RODO-924776 format. One record per residue: residue in three letters; x, y, z of N, C-alpha, C, CB in turn. Coordinates in steps of 0.2 Angstrom, whole numbers, plus 5000, padded with zeros to 4 digits. Glycine has a CB too. Layout:
BEGIN
ALAXYZXYZXYZXYZ ...
This chain:
BEGIN
UNK529559354985529659284985529659254978529059254989 UNK529359284973529359264966530059264963528859304962 UNK530359324965531059334963531559274965531359404965 UNK531459254971531859204974531759134970531759194981 UNK531159124969530959064965531259064958530259044965 UNK531259124955531459134948532259114948531359194945 UNK532559144953533259134954533459064955533559174960 UNK533059024959533158954960533058914953532658924965 UNK532558934949532458904943533058914938531758924940 UNK533258974938533858994934534458954935533959064934 UNK534558944942535158904944535158834942535258914952 UNK534558804942534458734940534558734933533758714942 UNK534258784929534358774922535058784920533958834918 UNK535458834923536158834921536558774923536458904925 UNK536358744929536758684931536658634926536558674938 UNK536158624923535958564919536058574911535258544920 UNK536358634909536458654902536958594899536758724901 UNK536758574893537258524890537158544882536958454891 UNK537758544879537858554872537958494868538358614871 UNK537558484863537758434858538358444854537158414853 UNK538658394852539358404849539158424841539758344849 UNK539558474839539558494832540058454828539658564831 UNK539958434822540358394818540058354813540858354822 UNK540358294812540058244807539458214810540558194805 UNK539358204816538758174819538358234822538958124825 UNK537758234819537358294822537158284829536658294817 UNK537058224831536858214838537358164841536058194839 UNK537458174848537958124851537458074854538358164857 UNK537758004853537357954855537557934862537457894850 UNK537157914866537257904873537257824874536757934878 UNK537857794876537857724877537757704885538557694875 UNK537257664886537157644893537157574893536457664895 UNK537357544899537357474900536757444902537957464906 UNK536557384899535957354901536057334909535957284897 UNK535457354912535457334920535657264921534757354923 UNK535457214917535557144918536357134918535257104913 UNK536657174913537457164913537757194919537657194907 UNK537557254921537857284927537757234933537557354928 UNK537157204933536957164939537457104939536257134939 UNK537557074933537957014932538657024934537856984925 UNK538857084931539557094932539757114940539857154928 UNK539257154943539357164950539357104954538857224952 UNK538957054952538856994956539356944954538156974955 UNK539756954949540256904948540156854943540356864954 UNK539656864939539456824933539856844927538756824931 UNK539856804922540156824915539656824910540756784913 UNK539156874910538556874905538756864898538156934907 UNK539356904896539556904889540056844888539756974887 UNK539756784885540256734885540756744880539856674882 UNK540656784875541156804870541756834873540856844864 UNK541656874878542256914881542456884887541956984882 UNK542156824889542356794895542956754895541756764898 UNK543056724888543656674887544256714885543356624883 UNK544756674886545456694883545456684875546056664886 UNK545156624874545156604867544456624863545256524866 UNK544456684861543856714858543856694850543856794859 UNK543256694847543256684840543556744836542456684838 UNK543756724830544156764826543756834825544356734820 UNK543056824824542656884822542056874827542356884815 UNK542156914833541756904839541056934837541956944845 UNK540956974832540357004830539956954826540457064826 UNK540256904823539856854819539556794823540256824813 UNK538956774823538656724827538956654825537956714827 UNK539056614830539256544829538656504827539656514835 UNK538756454822538156414820537956374825538456374814 UNK537256384826536956344831537056364838537156274831 UNK537256424839537356454846537056524846538156454847 UNK536456524844536156594845535956604852535456594841 UNK535956554857535856564864536456544868535156524866 UNK536756594870537356584874537256554881537756644875 UNK536656554883536456524890535956464889536156584894 UNK536056424894535556374895535056384901535956304896 UNK534956444901534456464906533756464903534556534909 UNK533256504905532556494903532356554898532156504909 UNK532856594896532656654892533256654886532556714895 UNK533056684881533556694876534056754878533256714869 UNK534656744876535156804877534956864874535856774875 UNK535056924878534956984875535557024873534557024880 UNK535457074869536057114868536257144874535957174863 UNK536957144876537157174882537257244883537857134884 UNK537357274877537457354877536957384873538157374875 UNK536657434875536057464871536257544870535457464875 UNK536257564863536357634862535757664860536857634855 UNK535657714864534957754864535157824862534657754871 UNK534657854858534757924856534157954860534657944849 UNK534258014863533858054867533258074863534158104870 UNK533258074856532758104852532358044849532958144846 UNK532457984852532157924849531357924850532457854852 UNK530957924845530257924846530057854849529957934839 UNK530357804847530157734850530157734857530657684847 UNK530557764860530557764868530157814871531257774870 UNK529757854867529357904869529657964873528857874874 UNK530257974871530658024874530658094869531358004876 UNK530658144872530558204868531258224865530358264873 UNK531258254859531958264856532258324860531758294849 UNK532958314860533358354863533658414859533958314866 UNK533558474861533758534857534558544859533358594859 UNK534758604856535458614857535558634865535658674853 UNK535058664868535058684875534558644879535058754876 UNK534758594883534258554886534358554894534358484884 UNK533758544897533658544904533858464906532958564907 UNK534358464911534558394913533958354917535158394917 UNK534058294918533558254921533358274928533858184922 UNK533858304932533758334938533258384938534358354942 UNK533358434933532858494933532158464931533158544928 UNK532158424926531458394924531158364930531558344918 UNK531558324934531258294939530958334944531758244943 UNK531358394946531058444951530458474948531658494952 UNK530458484942529858524939529258474939529958544932 UNK529358414936528758364936528558344943528958304932 UNK529058344948528858324954528458374958529458304958 UNK528358434955527958484959528358524964527358454962 UNK529058514963529458554968529358624968530258544967 UNK529258654962529058724962528258734963529258754955 UNK527858694959527158704959526858704966526858654955 UNK527158664970526858654977526958714981527158584980 UNK527358754979527458814983526858864983528058854980 UNK526358844979525858894979525258854982525658904971 UNK524858894986524358864990523758834986524058914995 UNK523458784989522858754985522358804983522558704989 UNK522258864987521758914985521958944979521658954991 UNK522558954978522858984972522958944966523559024974 UNK522458944961522458904956523058914951521758904952 UNK523358974951523858994946524458944947524059064947 UNK524658914942525258864943525758894937525058794942 UNK526158934938526558964933527058914930526959024935 UNK527258854933527658804931527358734929528258794936 UNK526658744929526258674928526458644921525558694928 UNK526558684916526758654910527458664907526258674904 UNK527858684912528558704910528958654907528858744916 UNK528858594910529258534908529058514901529158474913 UNK528458524899528258504892528458554887527458494892 UNK528558614889528758664885529458674883528558734887 UNK529858644888530658644888530858574886530958674894 UNK531158564881531458494879531958474885531858494873 UNK531858414887532258384893532558324891531858384899 UNK533158304894533458234893533058194898534158244894 UNK532958134897532558084901532958044905532058044896 UNK532858034911533257994916532757944919533658034921 UNK532757884917532257834919532357814926532257774915 UNK532957834929533057814936532657854941533757824938 UNK532357914938531957954943531257924943531958024940 UNK531057884939530357854939530257814946530257804934 UNK530757784948530757734954531457734957530457664952 UNK531457744964532157744967532457684966532057764974 UNK532157624965532457564964532457534956532157504968 UNK532357584952532157564945532757524942532057624941 UNK532557474938532957434934533457384938533357474930 UNK533257384945533657334949534457344948533457264947 UNK534657414948535357424947535757404953535457504946 UNK536257364952536657344958537357384958536757274957 UNK537657374963538357404964538757364968538257484967 UNK539457384968539957354973540257404977540457304968 UNK540257394983540657444987541357444987540357434995 UNK541757494989542457484989542757424992542757544992 UNK542457394997542757335000542457274997542557335008 UNK542057274992541857214988541157194990542357164990 UNK540857224994540157204996539657224990539857235003 UNK539157184989538657194984538057234987538457134980 UNK537857284983537257324986536757344980537457384990 UNK536357394982535957414977536057494977535157394978 UNK535857524971535957604971535257634973536157624963 UNK535257674978534657704980534857774983534357664986 UNK534357824984534557884987534757874994533957924987 UNK535157914997535457905003534957905009535957965005 UNK534357945008533857945013533457875013533358005012 UNK533357845007533057785006533457725009532857764999 UNK534157735008534557685011534557685019535257695009 UNK534557745021534457745029533757725031534557815031 UNK533257735027532557715029532557635030532057735024 UNK532857605025532857525026533457505030532957505019 UNK533757545034534257525038534957505035534057465042 UNK535057525029535657505025536257545027535557515018 UNK536857535024537457565025537657595019537957515029 UNK537757665018537957695012538657685011537757765011 UNK538957655006539657655004539757664997539957585007 UNK540157704995540257724988539657764985540357654984 UNK539757774978539257814975538957784969539457884974 UNK538357794966538157774960537957844956537457734961 UNK537657834950537457884946536857924949537357864939 UNK536757984946536258024948536158034956535557994946 UNK536758044959536758054966536558004971536358114967 UNK536457944968536257884973536957864976535957834969 UNK536757824981537357794985537257714984537357814993 UNK537857684985537857604985537657584992538557584983 UNK537057564992536757544999536857475000535957564999 UNK537257455006537357385008536857375014538057375010 UNK536457325013535957305018536157245021535257295014 UNK536157255028536357195032535857185038537057205035 UNK535657125039535257105044535657055049534557065042 UNK535657065055536057025060535557005066536657055062 UNK534956985064534556965069534056905067534057025071 UNK533756875071533256825069532556855069533256765075 UNK532156825064531456845063531356905059531156865070 UNK531856925055531856985050531456965044532457015049 UNK531357015040531057015033531457045028530257035033 UNK531657015023532057045018531657065011532657005016 UNK531657125009531357145003531857174998530757185004 UNK532457185000532957224996533457174993533357275000 UNK533557184987534057144983534757144987534157154976 UNK535157094986535857094989535857114996536257154985 UNK535457085000535457085007535957035010534757085010 UNK536257055016536757005019536356985026537457035021 UNK536256925027536056895033536556875037535456845032 UNK536756905043537256885047537056855054537756935048 UNK537456815057537256785064537156845069537756735066 UNK536756845074536656895079537356905082536156885084 UNK537456965084538056985088538156955095538157065088 UNK537556945098537556905104537656835103536856925108 UNK537856795109537956725108537256695107538256695115 UNK537356635103536756605101536556545106536756565094 UNK535956555109535756495114535656435110535156525118 UNK535656375114535556315111535256275117536156275108 UNK534656235115534356235109533956295107533956165108 UNK533956315101533556365099533456365091533856435101 UNK533156415088533156425081533156495079532456395079 UNK533356505073533456575070533156575063534156605071 UNK532656615061532356615055532456685051531656595055 UNK532356685045532256745041531756735035532956765038 UNK531356785033530956785028531156825022530256795030 UNK531156805016531256845010530656845006531856805005 UNK530356915006529756925003529856954996529356975007 UNK529456914991529556944984528756964982529756884979 UNK528757024980528057054978528157114974527657064985 UNK527957114968527957174964527657234967527757164957 UNK527157224971526857284975527257324979526257254978 UNK527857294981528357324985528757374980528857274988 UNK528857434983529157494979529857464976529157554983 UNK530157434981530857414979530857354974531257394985 UNK530357324973530257274968529857284962530057204972 UNK529557344962528957354957529157354950528757424958 UNK529857364948530057364941530257294938530557414940 UNK530457254943530757184940530457134944531457184941 UNK529957094942529657034945530256984947529156994941 UNK530256954952530756904954530556834953530856914962 UNK530956794950530856724948531356674952530856714941 UNK531856704955532356664957532756694963532856634952 UNK532956664968533356684973534056644973533056684980 UNK534656684974535256654974535556664981535756674969 UNK535756614985536056624991536856604990535756574996 UNK537256654993537956644993538156635000538356704989 UNK538456585002538656575009539356605010538656495011 UNK539356665011540056695012540456665018539956775014 UNK540056655023540356605028539756565031540656655034 UNK539856505033539356465036539656405040538956435030 UNK539556415046539856365051539356345056540556385054 UNK539056285057538656265062538956195064537856265060 UNK538556155068538856095071538856045065538356065076 UNK539355995066539455945062538955885062540155905063 UNK538755845057538255795058538555735062538055775051 UNK538055695064538155635068537955575063537855635075 UNK538455535061538355485057537955505050537955425060 UNK538155565048537855595042537155635043537655535037 UNK536855625049536255665051536455735054535855625055 UNK536155785051536255855054535955855061535955905049 UNK536255885066535955895073535855975073536455875078 UNK536256015071536056085069535856075061536656135069 UNK535356115060535056115053534956185050534456075053 UNK535056185043534856245039534356225034535456285036 UNK533756245034533256225030532856285026532656185034 UNK532656265020532256315016531556295015532656325010 UNK531056345016530356325015530056375010530056315021 UNK529556355007529056395003529456414996528956465007 UNK529956384994530256394987529956334983530956404988 UNK529956344976529856294972530356244972529756324965 UNK530956264973531556214973531556174980532156254972 UNK531556114980531656074986532356064987531356004985 UNK532656114992533356114994533456064999533556184996 UNK534056035000534155985005534356015011534755935003 UNK534255985017534456015023535256005024534155975029 UNK535556055026536256055026536556075033536556105021 UNK537156065035537456085041538256085040537256035047 UNK538556095045539256095045539656155042539556035041 UNK540156145038540556195035540356205028541256185036 UNK540056265026539856275019540056345017539056265019 UNK540556375019540856435017541056425009541456465021 UNK540856475005540956474998540456434994541656444997 UNK539956404997539456364993538956414991539156314997 UNK538456394986537956434984537356394983538056474978 UNK536756424982536156384980535656434976535756364986 UNK535356404971534856444967534156414969534956434959 UNK533656454970533056434972532556464968532856454980 UNK532156424965531556454960530956474965531356394955 UNK530656524963530056544966529556564960530156614971 UNK528956564962528456594957528556664955527756584959 UNK528456684949528556754947528156804952528256774940 UNK528556844955528256894960527656934957528756934964 UNK527656944951527156984947526456944947527357004940 UNK526456874948525856834948525756814955525956774943 UNK526256784958526156754965526656774970526156674965 UNK526556824974527056844980527256784984526756894984 UNK527856784986528156724990528456754996528656684986 UNK528456705001528756725008529256655009528256735014 UNK529856665006530256605007530656605014530856615001 UNK530656555017530856545024531556515024530356505028 UNK531956545028532656515029532656505037533256565027 UNK532856445039532856435046533456395048532156395048 UNK533756415053534256375057533956345063534856415059 UNK534056285065533956255071534556235074533356195071 UNK534656245081535256225084535156175090535556295087 UNK535456125090535456075095535756095102535756005093 UNK535656055107535856075113536656075114535556035119 UNK536956035110537656025110538056085109537955965106 UNK538656095112539056155111539456145104539656155116 UNK539356205100539656205093539856275092539256175088 UNK540256295087540356355084539856375079541156365081 UNK539556425079538956445075539056515072538256425078 UNK539156525066539156585063538956585056539856625064 UNK538756635053538556635046538556705043537856605044 UNK538656715037538556775033538256755026539156825032 UNK537656765024537356735018537056795014536756695020 UNK537356805008537156855003536456835000537656874999 UNK535956875000535356854997535256894991534756855002 UNK535256864985535156904979534456884976535756894974 UNK534056934974533456924970533556924963532856964973 UNK533456874959533556874952532956894948533856814949 UNK532956944944532256954940532156904935532357024937 UNK531456904934531256854928531456884922530456854928 UNK531656834917531856844911532656864910531456904908 UNK532956864916533656874916534056824912533956894923 UNK534556834908534856784905535356744909535356814899 UNK535456764916535956724920535556684925536356774924 UNK534856674924534556634929534756564928533756634927 UNK534756524933534956454933534456414929535156424940 UNK534656364926534156314923533656284928534456264918 UNK533056264926532656234930532956174934531956214927 UNK532756164940532956104944533756104945532756044941 UNK534056154945534856164946534956194953535156194940 UNK535056164958535256194965535856234964535256144970 UNK536356214960536956244960537056254952537556214963 UNK537356314950537456334943538156364942536856374940 UNK538556334938539256364937539356394930539756314938 UNK539656454930539656484923540356504921539156554924 UNK540756464922541456474920541756414916541956494926 UNK542256424912542556364908542856314913543156394904 UNK543056334919543356284923543256314930544156274922 UNK543356264935543156284942543156224947542556324943 UNK542956234952542856184958542156174960543356194963 UNK541956114961541256094963541356044969540856074958 UNK540956054974541056014980540356004984541556034985 UNK540355944987539755934991539655974997539655854992 UNK539055985000539056025006539355985011538256035007 UNK539756025015540156005021540755975019539655965025 UNK540955975013541655945011542156005013541655925004 UNK542655975016543256025018543855985018543056055025 UNK544356015016545055985016545355985023545556015011 UNK545055935027545355925034545355855035544855965039 UNK545855835040545855765043545255755047546555755047 UNK544955695045544255685049544255605049543655715045 UNK544055585055543855515056543155505057544255485062 UNK542755555056542055545057541755565050541755595062 UNK541055555050540755565043540555635042540055515043 UNK540755665037540655735035540055735029541255775033 UNK540055675026539555675020538855675024539555605016 UNK538355715021537755735023537255685021537455805022 UNK536755655025536255615022535755655019535955575028 UNK535355615015534755645012534855705007534255665017 UNK535355695003535555744998535255714992536355764998 UNK534955764988534755744981534655804977534055704982 UNK535155824973535055884969535555884963535255944974 UNK535355934959535755934952536255994953535255944946 UNK536855984950537356034949537456044942538056014953 UNK537356104939537356124932537856164930536656154930 UNK538056164924538656204921538456234914539256154920 UNK538556294914538356324907538856304902538356404908 UNK538656294896539056274891539456334888538656234885 UNK540056334888540456394887540756384879541056404891 UNK541056444877541356444870542056434871541156514867 UNK542356384867543056364867543256384860543156294869 UNK543756434859543956454852543356464847544456394849 UNK542856494850542256514846541756464845542556534839 UNK541856404848541356344847541156324854541756294843 UNK540556294854540256274860540756214862539556244859 UNK540856214869541156154872540856094870541256164880 UNK541256044869540955974867540955924872541255944861 UNK541355934878541355894883541555934890541855834882 UNK541455904895541655924902542055874905541055954906 UNK542655884908543055834911543055854918543755834908 UNK543055794922543055804930543655764932542455774933 UNK543955784938544555754941544555774948545255764938 UNK544755734953544755744960545255804961544955684964 UNK545055844966545455904968546055884972544955954973 UNK546555914971547155904975547055924982547855934972 UNK547255884987547055894994547755884998546555844997 UNK547755915004548255915009548155865015548555985011 UNK547555875017547355835023546755795022547255885029 UNK546255815018545655775018545655725012545055825016 UNK545055705010544855655005544455685000544555585008 UNK544755684994544355724989543755684986544855734983 UNK543755624987543155584984543055524989543355554977 UNK542455524993542355474998541555474998542655485005 UNK541255424994540555424994540355344995540255454987 UNK540155325000539955265002540555215001539355234998 UNK540455155004540955105004540755044999541055075011 UNK541155034994540954984989540954914991541354994982 UNK540554874989540554804991541154764987539854774991 UNK541554724990542054684987541954614989542754704988 UNK542154564985542154494987542454484994542454454982 UNK543054504995543354495002542954525008544054525002 UNK542754585007542354615012541654575013542154685010 UNK541354555008540754515008540854445012540454505001 UNK541454415010541554355013541754365020542154315010 UNK542054415022542254425029541654445033542754485030 UNK541154485030540554495033540154435035540154545029 UNK540154395030539754325031540054285036539754285024 UNK540754285037541054255042540854275049541854255041 UNK540854345049540654375056539954355058540654455055 UNK539454355053538754325054538754255056538354335048 UNK539154215053539154145055539454135062539654105050 UNK540054175064540354165070539854195076540954205070 UNK539454245074538954265079538454215080538654335077 UNK538254185075537654135076537954075080537454105069 UNK538554055079538853995082538954015090539553975079 UNK539154075091539254095098538654105102539654165098 UNK538054125098537454125101537154055103536954155096 UNK537354005099537153935101537553915107537253895094 UNK538153925107538553905112538353935119539353925111 UNK538153995119537954035125537354005127537854105123 UNK536853975123536253945125536453885128535853935119 UNK536853845125537053775128537353785135537553735124 UNK537753845136538153855142537553875147538653915141 UNK537053915145536553935150536153875153536053985147 UNK536053825148535653765151536153725155535453715144 UNK536753715154537153675158537253705165537853665155 UNK537353775165537453805171536853805175537653875170 UNK536253805172535553805176535553735179535053815171 UNK535653675175535653615178536153605184535753555173 UNK536753625183537253625189536953655195537853645186 UNK536753715194536453755200535853725203536253825198 UNK535453695199534853655202535053595206534353635196 UNK535553565204535753505207536153515214536253455203 UNK536453575214536853595220537353545222536353605226 UNK537353525228537853485231537853415228537853475238 UNK537253395225537153335222537253325215536453305223 UNK537653375212537753375205538253325203538153445203 UNK538053295197538453235195539053255191538053185191 UNK539553205190540153225186539953245179540653165186 UNK539453215176539253225170539053305169538653185167 UNK538653325174538453395174538953445175537953405180 UNK539453425179540053465180540453465173540553445185 UNK540553415170540853415163540453455158540953335161 UNK539853445158539453485153539553565154538653475154 UNK539653585160539753655161540453675159539653675169 UNK540953635160541653645158541653645150542153595161 UNK541353595147541353595140540953655137540953535137 UNK540453675140540053735137540553795138539453745141 UNK540853805144541253865144541853865139541553865152 UNK542153805138542653805133542453825126543053735133 UNK541853795124541553815118541353885117540853775117 UNK541153915122541053985122541654025121540654015128 UNK542154005125542854045124543054035117543354015129 UNK543053975114543253965107542854005102543253895106 UNK542254005103541854045098541954115099541054025099 UNK542054145105542154215106542854235102542254235113 UNK543354185102543954195099543854195091544454145101 UNK543454155089543254145082542954215079542854085080 UNK542454235083542154295082542554355081541554305087 UNK543054365086543454415086543954415080543954415093 UNK544154355078544554355072544154375066544854285072 UNK543554345066543154365060543054445059542454325060 UNK542854475065542754545065543354585063542554565072 UNK543954565065544654595063544754585056545254565067 UNK544554525053544654515046544154565042544554445044 UNK543554565045543054605041543254685042542354595045 UNK543554705047543754775048544254785042543954795055 UNK544754745042545254755037545054755030545854705038 UNK544554705029544254705022543854765020543854635021 UNK543454785025543054845024543554905023542554865029 UNK544054915027544554965026544854965019545154965031 UNK545054905017545354905010544754925005545554835009 UNK544154895006543654915001543554995001542954885003 UNK543655025007543455095007543955135004543455115015 UNK544555105001545055144997544855134990545755114999 UNK544455094988544355074981543755114978544155004980 UNK543755114971543255144967542655104967543555164960 UNK542055134965541455094964541055124959541055094971 UNK540755084955540255104950539555074951540555094943 UNK539055104947538355074948538255004945537955124945 UNK538354954950538254884947537954844953538954854945 UNK537654794951537454744956537754674954536654734957 UNK538054634959538354574957538254524963539054584956 UNK538254454961538254404967538854404970537954344964 UNK538954424976539554414980539354374986539754494982 UNK539754314986539654264992538954244991539854294999 UNK538654234985538054204984537454254986537954144988 UNK537654314987537154364988537154424983537254394996 UNK536554434980536554494975536654554979535854494971 UNK537154594978537354654982537454714977538054634986 UNK537254764980537254834976537854874977536654874978 UNK538054904972538654954973538355024970539254934969 UNK538455074973538255144971537555144970538655164965 UNK537155114974536455114973536155164978536155044974 UNK536355174984536055214989536455284989536055184996 UNK537055284989537455354989537855354982537955354995 UNK537855404978538155404972538255474969537855354967 UNK538655484964538755544960538555524953539455574961 UNK538055544950537855524943538155574938537055524943 UNK538555544934538855584928538655554922539655594929 UNK538155574918537955534913538455534907537255564910 UNK538555474904538955464898539755474900538755514893 UNK539955474906540655494908541055434906540755504915 UNK541655444903542155394901542855414903542055374894 UNK543355364904544055384905544355384898544355334910 UNK545055394899545455404893545455334889546155424895 UNK545355284892545355214889544655194886545555164893 UNK544155244886543555234884543155184888543555214877 UNK543355184894542955144899542455184902543355104904 UNK541755164902541255214905540855194910540855234899 UNK540555234914540055224919539655284920540355194926 UNK539055274923538655334925538655354932537955324923 UNK538655294936538555314944539255294947538055264947 UNK539455344951540155334954540055344962540655394952 UNK540455304965540455304973541155274975539955264976 UNK541255254981541855234984542355284986542155184979 UNK542955264986543455314988543955334982543855284993 UNK543755324976544155344970543655354964544755294969 UNK543855404961543355414955543655384949543355494953 UNK543355324947543655284942543155234939544255244944 UNK543055234932542455194930542655114929542255214923 UNK543255094932543455024931542954984934544155014934 UNK542854924930542354874933542554844939542154824927 UNK543254824939543554794945543854854949544154744943 UNK543554864955543754914959544554924960543454914966 UNK544754994960545455014960545455064965545755034953 UNK546155084967546255134972546455194969546655104978 UNK546455204963546755264959546155304956547255244954 UNK546155364957545655404953545955424947545455474957 UNK545455444942545755464935545255514933545755404930 UNK545455554927544955604924544455564920545355654920 UNK543855594921543355564917542955624913542755524921 UNK542755614907542455664903541755644900542855684897 UNK541255684900540655674897540455724892540055684903 UNK540155694886539955734881539255754881540055704874 UNK538855734886538155744887538055824889537855694892 UNK537655854885537455924886536755934887537755974881 UNK536455984891536856024895537255984900536456084898 UNK537856014902538255974907537955984914538956004907 UNK537855924917537555924924537755854928536755934924 UNK537855864934537955804938537355804944538655794941 UNK537255744946536755734951537055704957536155694949 UNK536955724963537255704969536655674974537655754973 UNK536755614976536155574980536455534985535755534975 UNK536155544991536355504997535655485000536855545002 UNK535755425004535155405007535155425014535055325007 UNK534755395019534655425025535055395031533955425027 UNK535555355029535855315034536555295032535555255036 UNK537055295036537755265035537755195037538255315038 UNK537255175040537255105043537155055037536755095048 UNK537354985038537254935033536454935032537454875036 UNK536354915025535654895023535554825022535454935016 UNK535154795026535054725026534554705020534654695033 UNK534654645018534354615012533654605014534654555009 UNK533154625010532454605011532054605004532054655016 UNK531454595004531054594998531154664994530354584999 UNK531454654988531554704983532054754986530954744982 UNK532454734991533054784993533654744993532854805001 UNK534154774990534854744990535254764995535154764983 UNK535654724998536054745004536654775002536254675008 UNK536954815007537554855007537854855013537554925003 UNK538554855014538854855020538854925023539554835020 UNK538954935029538955005033539555045030539054995040 UNK539455115029539855155027540355175032539555225024 UNK540955205030541555215035541755285033542055165034 UNK541655335038541855405038541855435031542655395040 UNK541355435027541255465021541355545022540655445017 UNK541655575017541755645017541355685011542455665017 UNK541155645006540855685000541355694995540555755002 UNK541355744991541755754985541955824984541455724979 UNK542555824981542755894978543055874971543355924983 UNK542855904966543055894959543255964956542455854956 UNK543755954952543956014947543555994941544656014946 UNK543256044937542956034931543256074926542156044931 UNK543256054920543456094914543156074908544256084913 UNK542856124904542556114898543056124892541956164897 UNK542956074887543356074882543056074875543856014882 
């Protein structure tokens, strides 16, 4: 039996032989990629700003003045590539001789693969100190099967984590592709309600069976460094990517189907409708200090609707340079791109797609342009084929306010006429056959007055509808003004906040609404590009809880009812 073990050991040693290169360099340096970089690249980020742009600085190796931190996250940027020597004493790794045992052999020896072949009663361990006597190359991935949060991308583009095949199967994952050291790219998918997620890059998909309504479907994401798969990297943030997301449309801006998030530090808004391609960043306490159970929950109303989703859940380690800044629900890390409100879609719609009760920040990393930090970010409406690229509340105009006042006056007059008619008719009925000519005339006069007042009201309502329709095509900025002797608000309840934004004519405003993006004081129907120099670049989207009119009362400014708002879609570009 001893001879067979010796043969096995010899085979392992021969399989792992490596020779250092002879020449000018006495030892060959091994270059490894920082796990944060491999994660970011696999996940679609551009962690190295210098190399992410077409216009790179003339000397990429020299720092730009005042730009020591390429990120506006919570940590300083780290070197993205690390060169390590296997004989580095700083890393506590044994020096490598001309003939070395590879990481696999060391792992087998240190794990007791050979030593455990001897019974407990036999205290003789011929290989107990073999790993210490033979110089070995060090492979940190053998310390933990999920060490360093190494990520991967499968051949079909799905993100996963590198793990041994047996471990992938244990967690119900799907092995696709290969990683280093014999690991597989493990794609973890959950397509049920009530599951618990502990693995990075997990996909939550709708159940394969039809979804009953009314009902609910929830998922828990657990972050805890006591879990083996999270033991090396405490989690501080969760990113959700809505690969696909379709549930029922809102009614007058209020979600009937809902998607809600609980137990995260970030207060995320309730969303519904169509949100494919959107994302969210959720702050959580460091899992090394406070474990978390973040809840994701769909609730479905009784109405019939198409419901499906595929949400990628990424757990972002504390200290990573690609964390979103604090209080940023969305975070964009490119020189240019597209940003849109939840449930915005380029479709023809006569109903309200804008969601009520939205209040969140959208942030943009400051990029390098020709070796210098971008000094401004410009925004313009997206080109559309069928939808409306900018539709946030209906701005108040003088014609609309006058028409609304005329409607109110006509309604009051009609109400008075109806009261007079009721009195005249009651007197006539009481008199019966003995009704006088005056009583008969009073009834006739009351009927004529009611008919006339109804016609006036109908005309006023038509004028108001036309005035509101015209107002709904115009831009709006954050102001309040006396319109028809009433102090009326614009962009107070629903708005997009873009601090310091100005157009090409140096006309500026902070709050934008209406149906055109334009800082003009007098509302217009044409959108224009606006730019802001305020860094870090961010915009804030806010809507209230109703699309109905807001009546004037103490400390409340009135606004007219909204008309089929859709939200916004903007192209951004840093310059």
